C-alpha positions as a printed NumPy array, in Angstrom:
array([[-29.936,  31.11 ,  26.187],
       [-27.261,  32.131,  23.514],
       [-28.556,  33.248,  20.158],
       [-27.512,  30.371,  17.763],
       [-27.368,  33.077,  14.971],
       [-24.04 ,  34.255,  16.399],
       [-22.434,  30.91 ,  15.822],
       [-23.642,  30.621,  12.165],
       [-23.7  ,  32.301,   8.873],
       [-26.196,  31.918,   5.997],
       [-24.985,  30.906,   2.693],
       [-27.062,  30.414,  -0.605],
       [-27.003,  27.782,  -3.433],
       [-29.374,  26.727,  -6.077],
       [-31.522,  25.034,  -3.379],
       [-31.829,  27.961,  -1.241],
       [-30.268,  29.211,   2.137],
       [-28.408,  27.029,   4.583],
       [-26.791,  27.893,   7.832],
       [-22.992,  27.13 ,   8.03 ],
       [-20.938,  27.34 ,  11.248],
       [-19.685,  30.787,  11.461],
       [-16.036,  29.738,  11.932],
       [-15.972,  27.136,   9.244],
       [-13.934,  27.655,   6.199],
       [-16.176,  25.341,   4.154],
       [-19.393,  26.698,   2.671],
       [-22.841,  25.735,   1.603],
       [-22.02 ,  22.942,  -0.888],
       [-19.887,  21.164,   1.669],
       [-22.473,  21.621,   4.306],
       [-25.105,  20.104,   2.102],
       [-22.69 ,  17.149,   1.342],
       [-22.176,  16.571,   5.162],
       [-25.918,  16.247,   5.494],
       [-26.336,  13.988,   2.452],
       [-23.459,  11.469,   2.95 ],
       [-23.4  ,  10.309,   6.657],
       [-21.703,   7.052,   5.307],
       [-18.521,   5.87 ,   6.965],
       [-17.83 ,   8.726,   9.507],
       [-14.425,   9.062,   7.686],
       [-13.861,  12.599,   6.309],
       [-11.598,  13.135,   3.383],
       [ -9.118,  14.632,   5.718],
       [ -8.138,  11.291,   6.622],
       [ -6.212,  11.105,   3.44 ],
       [ -3.766,  14.196,   3.741],
       [ -2.207,  13.326,   0.311],
       [ -5.524,  13.921,  -1.307],
       [ -6.031,  17.29 ,   0.44 ],
       [ -2.519,  18.442,  -0.477],
       [ -3.161,  17.189,  -4.111],
       [ -6.198,  19.406,  -4.253],
       [ -4.376,  22.344,  -3.082],
       [ -1.607,  21.576,  -5.644],
       [ -4.083,  21.58 ,  -8.47 ],
       [ -5.885,  24.803,  -7.503],
       [ -2.481,  26.439,  -7.127],
       [ -1.493,  25.361, -10.513],
       [ -4.833,  26.484, -12.151],
       [ -4.746,  29.945, -10.52 ],
       [ -1.167,  30.411, -12.036],
       [ -2.171,  29.035, -15.504],
       [ -5.26 ,  31.247, -15.409],
       [ -3.188,  34.477, -14.38 ],
       [ -0.711,  33.677, -17.157],
       [ -3.394,  33.544, -19.703],
       [ -4.863,  36.729, -18.489],
       [ -8.177,  35.106, -17.331],
       [ -7.462,  35.855, -13.473],
       [ -5.912,  38.995, -12.128],
       [ -2.651,  38.766, -10.231],
       [ -4.064,  39.716,  -6.707],
       [ -6.668,  37.012,  -6.908],
       [ -4.252,  34.601,  -8.321],
       [ -1.752,  35.071,  -5.474],
       [ -4.432,  35.005,  -2.775],
       [ -5.456,  31.658,  -4.043],
       [ -2.01 ,  30.468,  -4.344],
       [ -1.171,  31.606,  -0.852],
       [ -4.148,  29.812,   0.584],
       [ -3.043,  26.69 ,  -1.147],
       [  0.355,  26.963,   0.31 ],
       [ -1.197,  27.22 ,   3.791],
       [ -2.986,  23.949,   3.133],
       [  0.042,  22.188,   1.581],
       [  1.824,  23.068,   4.91 ],
       [ -0.712,  20.816,   6.803],
       [ -3.133,  23.522,   8.025],
       [ -6.845,  23.516,   8.007],
       [ -6.988,  19.887,   6.965],
       [ -9.869,  19.57 ,   9.597],
       [-12.005,  21.764,   7.287],
       [-12.128,  19.024,   4.68 ],
       [-15.193,  17.34 ,   6.116],
       [-17.043,  15.61 ,   3.456],
       [-17.484,  11.801,   3.599],
       [-14.844,   9.722,   1.732],
       [-17.806,   7.782,   0.118],
       [-20.122,  10.406,  -1.637],
       [-22.444,  10.47 ,  -4.663],
       [-21.7  ,  12.964,  -7.426],
       [-18.274,  11.634,  -8.859],
       [-16.365,  13.724,  -6.218],
       [-18.188,  17.051,  -6.678],
       [-18.602,  17.402,  -2.98 ],
       [-14.758,  16.971,  -2.527],
       [-13.942,  19.477,  -5.247],
       [-16.51 ,  22.004,  -3.809],
       [-15.058,  21.382,  -0.309],
       [-11.831,  22.389,  -1.579],
       [-13.01 ,  25.381,  -3.549],
       [-14.879,  26.683,  -0.491],
       [-11.985,  26.217,   1.931],
       [ -9.42 ,  27.836,  -0.363],
       [-11.743,  30.677,  -1.253],
       [-12.514,  31.604,   2.525],
       [ -8.872,  31.388,   3.359],
       [ -7.832,  33.762,   0.419],
       [-10.692,  36.276,   1.292],
       [-10.121,  36.196,   4.942],
       [ -6.299,  36.957,   4.012],
       [ -7.54 ,  40.008,   2.289],
       [ -9.798,  41.356,   5.138],
       [-13.068,  39.961,   3.923],
       [-15.392,  37.955,   6.136],
       [-15.783,  34.22 ,   5.602],
       [-18.579,  33.61 ,   3.074],
       [-18.421,  37.025,   1.551],
       [-17.633,  35.922,  -2.06 ],
       [-18.118,  39.236,  -3.764],
       [-14.359,  39.685,  -4.345],
       [-13.295,  36.033,  -4.816],
       [-15.812,  33.179,  -5.558],
       [-15.225,  29.375,  -4.976],
       [-16.738,  28.499,  -8.385],
       [-15.837,  31.472, -10.458],
       [-12.268,  32.074,  -9.336],
       [-10.85 ,  28.82 ,  -7.461],
       [-12.54 ,  26.548,  -9.767],
       [-11.912,  28.605, -12.986],
       [-11.08 ,  26.34 , -16.169],
       [-11.952,  23.308, -14.087],
       [-14.396,  20.671, -13.53 ],
       [-14.73 ,  18.081, -10.838],
       [-14.285,  15.528, -13.749],
       [-10.736,  16.642, -14.388],
       [ -9.818,  18.006, -10.833],
       [-10.95 ,  15.025,  -8.679],
       [ -9.202,  12.206, -11.011],
       [ -6.023,  14.341, -11.005],
       [ -5.998,  14.579,  -7.43 ],
       [ -6.369,  10.906,  -7.162],
       [ -3.331,  10.258,  -9.262],
       [ -1.197,  12.874,  -7.339],
       [ -2.055,  11.153,  -4.038],
       [ -1.45 ,   7.739,  -5.455],
       [  1.79 ,   8.708,  -6.789],
       [  2.993,   9.911,  -3.471],
       [  1.319,   6.92 ,  -1.445],
       [  2.933,   4.517,  -3.798],
       [  6.431,   6.061,  -3.162],
       [  5.904,   5.844,   0.581],
       [  4.802,   2.19 ,   0.189],
       [  8.007,   1.339,  -1.877],
       [ 10.006,   3.   ,   1.044],
       [  8.098,   0.524,   3.528],
       [  8.63 ,  -2.416,   1.37 ],
       [ 12.313,  -1.513,   1.123],
       [ 12.57 ,  -1.515,   4.675],
       [ 10.924,  -4.959,   5.205],
       [ 12.976,  -6.365,   2.361],
       [ 16.135,  -5.139,   4.105],
       [ 14.949,  -6.818,   7.281],
       [ 14.454, -10.262,   5.537],
       [ 17.822,  -9.883,   3.622],
       [ 19.56 ,  -9.312,   7.078],
       [ 17.89 , -12.359,   8.522],
       [ 18.913, -14.341,   5.518],
       [ 22.638, -13.284,   6.065],
       [ 22.271, -14.228,   9.741],
       [ 20.735, -17.722,   9.071],
       [ 23.04 , -18.633,   6.061],
       [ 24.781, -21.555,   7.902],
       [ 21.714, -22.943,   9.419],
       [ 20.708, -26.131,   7.822],
       [ 17.208, -27.33 ,   7.863],
       [ 14.692, -29.487,   5.768],
       [ 12.785, -27.928,   3.028],
       [  9.128, -28.909,   2.528],
       [  6.953, -29.554,  -0.38 ],
       [  3.136, -30.065,   0.215],
       [  3.953, -29.909,   3.864],
       [  5.977, -33.065,   3.517],
       [  9.81 , -33.405,   4.057],
       [ 11.645, -32.545,   0.655],
       [ 15.375, -31.905,   0.768],
       [ 17.846, -29.863,   2.746],
       [ 18.224, -26.127,   2.516],
       [ 19.471, -23.406,   4.783],
       [ 17.154, -21.144,   6.793],
       [ 18.999, -18.207,   5.092],
       [ 17.753, -19.452,   1.63 ],
       [ 14.233, -19.593,   2.978],
       [ 14.436, -15.968,   4.268],
       [ 16.258, -14.685,   0.987],
       [ 13.309, -15.738,  -0.947],
       [ 11.013, -13.442,   0.998],
       [ 13.472, -10.641,   0.353],
       [ 13.412, -11.521,  -3.623],
       [  9.677, -11.683,  -3.412],
       [  9.334,  -8.322,  -2.117],
       [ 12.052,  -6.839,  -4.518],
       [  9.891,  -8.069,  -7.445],
       [  6.941,  -6.174,  -6.361],
       [  8.803,  -3.134,  -5.509],
       [  9.813,  -3.099,  -9.129],
       [  6.041,  -3.495, -10.288],
       [  5.245,  -0.373,  -8.094],
       [  7.886,   1.544,  -9.705],
       [  6.202,   0.711, -13.074],
       [  2.775,   1.667, -11.736],
       [  4.096,   5.19 , -11.026],
       [  4.181,   5.564, -14.711],
       [  0.608,   4.971, -14.91 ],
       [ -0.597,   7.525, -12.288],
       [  1.296,  10.448, -13.607],
       [ -0.788,  10.795, -16.672],
       [ -3.491,  13.359, -15.903],
       [ -6.657,  14.681, -17.519],
       [ -6.334,  18.112, -16.092],
       [ -7.719,  20.5  , -18.671],
       [-10.399,  18.166, -19.805],
       [-12.943,  20.015, -17.938],
       [-16.501,  18.182, -18.158],
       [-16.089,  15.248, -20.433],
       [-12.646,  15.77 , -22.043],
       [-13.407,  18.367, -24.666],
       [-11.87 ,  21.122, -22.806],
       [-15.148,  23.256, -22.786],
       [-14.457,  26.696, -20.845],
       [-10.927,  26.343, -20.871],
       [ -8.23 ,  28.247, -22.651],
       [ -6.558,  26.26 , -25.678],
       [ -3.222,  26.723, -23.835],
       [ -4.68 ,  25.983, -20.326],
       [ -3.846,  22.274, -20.201],
       [ -0.359,  22.742, -21.194],
       [  0.215,  25.418, -18.844],
       [ -1.496,  23.826, -15.846],
       [  0.378,  20.682, -16.2  ],
       [  3.777,  22.306, -16.535],
       [  2.868,  24.276, -13.295],
       [  1.718,  21.149, -11.371],
       [  4.944,  19.346, -12.135],
       [  6.865,  22.361, -10.84 ],
       [  4.833,  22.511,  -7.654],
       [  4.688,  18.853,  -6.975],
       [  8.076,  17.538,  -8.365],
       [  6.011,  14.804,  -9.864],
       [  6.691,  14.269, -13.694],
       [  3.008,  14.505, -14.539],
       [  1.944,  14.423, -18.263],
       [ -1.394,  15.413, -19.957],
       [ -3.095,  12.437, -21.41 ],
       [ -3.007,  12.357, -25.253],
       [ -6.82 ,  11.963, -25.269],
       [ -8.62 ,  13.729, -22.679],
       [-12.091,  12.247, -23.362],
       [-10.617,   8.695, -23.018],
       [ -8.665,   9.821, -19.756],
       [-11.829,  11.332, -18.231],
       [-13.844,   8.016, -18.356],
       [-11.263,   5.373, -17.905],
       [-10.179,   3.942, -14.618],
       [ -7.996,   1.412, -15.967],
       [ -4.966,   2.713, -14.424],
       [ -6.521,   2.376, -10.941],
       [ -7.388,  -1.105, -11.767],
       [ -4.038,  -2.098, -12.567],
       [ -2.44 ,  -0.344,  -9.453],
       [ -4.844,  -2.128,  -7.444],
       [ -4.025,  -5.461,  -8.809],
       [ -0.377,  -4.815,  -8.01 ],
       [ -1.427,  -4.165,  -4.418],
       [ -3.31 ,  -7.307,  -4.41 ],
       [ -0.338,  -9.13 ,  -5.595],
       [  1.751,  -7.741,  -2.887],
       [ -0.905,  -8.554,  -0.137],
       [ -1.144, -12.111,  -1.561],
       [  2.697, -12.455,  -1.283],
       [  2.953, -10.928,   2.08 ],
       [  0.121, -13.073,   3.307],
       [  1.902, -16.175,   2.274],
       [  5.129, -15.113,   3.867],
       [  3.307, -14.684,   7.09 ],
       [  1.517, -18.031,   6.744],
       [  5.073, -19.393,   6.637],
       [  6.164, -17.583,   9.587],
       [  3.284, -18.714,  11.606],
       [  3.928, -22.308,  10.525],
       [  7.532, -22.315,  11.017],
       [  7.068, -20.881,  14.61 ],
       [  4.096, -23.081,  15.425],
       [  4.182, -24.867,  18.923],
       [  6.271, -24.119,  20.758],
       [  6.283, -27.833,  21.819],
       [  3.478, -29.401,  19.591],
       [  4.299, -27.645,  16.158],
       [  7.276, -27.244,  13.91 ],
       [  9.031, -24.667,  16.267],
       [ 11.926, -24.293,  13.811],
       [ 12.006, -20.433,  14.536],
       [ 10.947, -18.145,  17.345],
       [  8.987, -15.089,  16.749],
       [  9.59 , -12.341,  19.383],
       [  6.75 , -12.239,  22.028],
       [  4.542,  -9.135,  21.616],
       [  1.73 ,  -9.743,  24.142],
       [ -0.186, -12.431,  26.213],
       [ -2.14 , -14.643,  23.969],
       [ -5.   , -15.817,  25.868],
       [ -7.404, -14.863,  28.637],
       [ -7.738, -18.553,  29.813],
       [ -4.467, -20.132,  28.761],
       [ -1.555, -18.956,  30.838],
       [  1.721, -18.544,  29.065],
       [  0.259, -18.663,  25.513],
       [  1.987, -16.373,  23.013],
       [  0.227, -15.805,  19.627],
       [  1.912, -14.81 ,  16.253],
       [ -0.021, -11.622,  16.425],
       [  2.112,  -9.469,  13.999],
       [  1.931, -12.077,  11.214],
       [ -1.876, -12.296,  11.94 ],
       [ -2.404,  -8.56 ,  11.537],
       [ -0.615,  -8.699,   8.241],
       [ -2.724, -11.457,   7.122],
       [ -5.878,  -9.335,   7.787],
       [ -4.518,  -6.424,   6.06 ],
       [ -4.   ,  -8.567,   2.966],
       [ -7.57 ,  -9.974,   3.186],
       [ -8.662,  -6.342,   3.13 ],
       [ -6.406,  -5.385,   0.21 ],
       [ -7.859,  -8.284,  -1.826],
       [-11.522,  -7.214,  -1.057],
       [-10.651,  -3.528,  -1.954],
       [ -9.415,  -4.747,  -5.268],
       [-12.634,  -6.323,  -6.057],
       [-14.468,  -3.033,  -4.978],
       [-12.131,  -1.141,  -7.356],
       [-12.777,  -3.506, -10.216],
       [-16.425,  -3.215, -10.012],
       [-16.306,   0.549,  -9.461],
       [-14.157,   0.865, -12.833],
       [-16.509,  -1.513, -14.635],
       [-19.587,   0.578, -13.42 ],
       [-18.569,   3.846, -15.275],
       [-21.033,   4.971, -17.864],
       [-20.158,   6.743, -21.076],
       [-17.986,   9.861, -20.517],
       [-17.524,   9.907, -16.664],
       [-17.042,   7.384, -14.027],
       [-19.285,   8.417, -11.084],
       [-17.691,   5.962,  -8.699],
       [-14.141,   7.326,  -8.242],
       [-14.792,   8.061,  -4.483],
       [-15.013,   4.459,  -3.506],
       [-12.071,   3.836,  -5.81 ],
       [-10.183,   6.463,  -3.804],
       [-11.109,   5.291,  -0.497],
       [-10.41 ,   1.548,  -1.252],
       [ -7.022,   2.279,  -3.008],
       [ -5.855,   4.732,  -0.04 ],
       [ -6.743,   2.158,   2.499],
       [ -4.77 ,  -0.469,   0.626],
       [ -1.668,   1.622,   0.263],
       [ -1.817,   2.887,   3.809],
       [ -2.467,  -0.213,   5.584],
       [  0.209,  -2.173,   3.503],
       [  2.696,   0.661,   4.298],
       [  2.058,   0.387,   7.858],
       [  1.952,  -3.32 ,   8.096],
       [  5.271,  -3.82 ,   6.382],
       [  6.846,  -1.386,   8.883],
       [  5.274,  -3.368,  11.816],
       [  6.144,  -6.675,  10.411],
       [  9.733,  -5.656,  10.075],
       [ 10.338,  -4.053,  13.303],
       [  8.103,  -5.988,  15.742],
       [  8.633,  -9.439,  14.095],
       [ 11.167, -10.094,  11.592],
       [ 13.98 ,  -8.264,  13.25 ],
       [ 13.553, -10.372,  16.401],
       [ 13.249, -13.79 ,  14.734],
       [ 15.619, -16.518,  16.169],
       [ 16.221, -19.989,  15.017],
       [ 16.226, -23.235,  16.835],
       [ 19.55 , -24.345,  15.439],
       [ 19.82 , -27.806,  17.229],
       [ 16.233, -28.674,  16.346],
       [ 16.592, -27.934,  12.787],
       [ 19.916, -30.092,  12.484],
       [ 18.349, -32.918,  14.303],
       [ 15.39 , -32.579,  11.763],
       [ 17.726, -32.925,   8.87 ],
       [ 19.439, -35.982,  10.292],
       [ 16.091, -37.695,  11.09 ],
       [ 14.257, -36.826,   7.946],
       [ 13.497, -39.473,   5.285],
       [ 14.158, -36.62 ,   2.768],
       [ 17.959, -36.834,   3.755],
       [ 18.226, -40.158,   1.632],
       [ 17.92 , -38.068,  -1.617],
       [ 20.907, -36.146,  -0.711],
       [ 22.834, -39.419,   0.276],
       [ 21.611, -41.307,  -2.841],
       [ 24.695, -40.266,  -4.905],
       [ 26.988, -41.763,  -2.279],
       [ 25.275, -44.937,  -0.943],
       [ 23.182, -45.807,  -4.246],
       [ 19.566, -45.811,  -4.949],
       [ 18.829, -49.507,  -3.804],
       [ 20.593, -48.785,  -0.354],
       [ 18.866, -45.323,   0.019],
       [ 15.481, -47.08 ,  -0.555],
       [ 16.21 , -49.653,   2.078],
       [ 17.395, -47.022,   4.565],
       [ 14.212, -44.883,   3.889],
       [ 11.841, -47.934,   4.371],
       [ 13.57 , -48.915,   7.598],
       [ 13.513, -45.377,   8.848],
       [  9.787, -45.209,   8.151],
       [  9.031, -48.568,   9.733],
       [ 11.046, -48.262,  12.897],
       [ 11.326, -44.359,  13.53 ],
       [ 15.081, -44.649,  13.482],
       [ 17.22 , -41.801,  12.358],
       [ 18.534, -41.888,   8.763],
       [ 21.785, -40.806,   9.882],
       [ 22.128, -43.466,  12.481],
       [ 21.028, -46.21 ,  10.207],
       [ 23.616, -45.138,   7.57 ],
       [ 26.268, -45.276,  10.184],
       [ 24.863, -48.604,  11.714],
       [ 25.042, -50.452,   8.414],
       [ 28.558, -49.099,   7.615],
       [ 27.532, -47.249,   4.267],
       [ 29.376, -44.234,   5.447],
       [ 31.497, -43.04 ,   8.236],
       [ 30.585, -40.257,  10.645],
       [ 33.175, -38.023,   9.048],
       [ 32.037, -38.66 ,   5.629],
       [ 28.559, -37.864,   6.825],
       [ 29.483, -34.633,   8.32 ],
       [ 31.259, -33.701,   5.058],
       [ 28.096, -34.495,   2.946],
       [ 25.816, -32.558,   5.584],
       [ 27.83 , -29.264,   5.14 ],
       [ 25.195, -26.636,   4.055],
       [ 27.306, -25.648,   1.01 ],
       [ 27.413, -29.287,  -0.179],
       [ 23.651, -30.022,   0.472],
       [ 21.826, -26.694,  -0.632],
       [ 23.295, -25.834,  -4.095],
       [ 24.138, -27.498,  -7.416],
       [ 27.828, -28.957,  -7.187],
       [ 29.815, -32.093,  -8.121],
       [ 29.831, -35.007,  -5.587],
       [ 32.092, -34.445,  -2.644],
       [ 35.338, -36.472,  -2.713],
       [ 35.089, -38.538,   0.274],
       [ 38.061, -39.778,   2.552],
       [ 38.189, -43.469,   2.923]])
């Protein structure tokens, strides 16, 4: 039987000794957190933007501390080199603490400190866990606290996440805009309260979706300004205890250089350390996006319903068999998955709201669940937008003949004909069409109120679907 001690090393903290896997870059604090928080089964490595943000912060801090003469150049460069390795996508599997954890993110910060320290000391020829030359707390965490590192990391990760979501939404917006152009000449009936209203084009219907997305893209761009304000340099509660007076400005400057994000130091670090209002507002925007996307998908499902017993105005591209019992059935699975993403985002917004409200005095201890909820919302919306565009919207086709017949048969058509045949005649036509099921188009011809040529002129999309003067009809 193999000696287990060959596969473990012993590290020590205030609670005593604890065995850590010999090959692990994390240490005792991380190992205790893994034991304490077996909650979701999802490690923080599931959010690479967060891991990269932590490395960015530790790199910037080592630079600022060296410039202030608090950390020697060799240790500073060793820390920076380890951070560059992590930013390159390496060793993310060593970030093993659960995304939901007590301690206001301390376990996440300690996980980062230990991985960076062990990468740095190994690079200098020391064994993992031998912190005599470089220590996770004393050197990697110098001039820092979880209470300024963790919120700053969330903001950096959120900034990058929002940028990627904007790209995905622009992609989906372009898909709807392309369909709007393709369907610009397709006449159909608009509906209010699910009842026939007045004619419009299918292009107008799809262009609306592009406009809705464009509005929320602008809201996300505004949200970027919220999350670029950081509290790095606040240390424990915002007073900057154990940090050099010039540290906050230097670390912010270096962080901006490393990340390319125009971060700014909050004007009041005590306020910034306890206030999660920025995350609440960002989450509110994500909820707004989710609500709109879900409404759009409701429309797509309704417009494509059938194919024989529903509206059947458009066809969604078939993606998979829809039933284990009903042969030939195809379901609108892509809009359905986007609906479910939206429901999740709305729920995440409630979680974030409660977590932000639950903060007490100088710190909010519930930022881990804020991070988990926010990152899920961003990532799932981003994936959903691209899936909706490529697997659904791009392949939508219109049932043009059906749409045209619906216009000609609809009672709503009398509204468009009212200026030409008069209110009294329009009322009679509507009543007879309702009573007999006859087409409005046919009844107008039958009663000699308009000729077929005149009707065709009136029923042109550009005449029916925008404000304009009455068409001059030939006799």
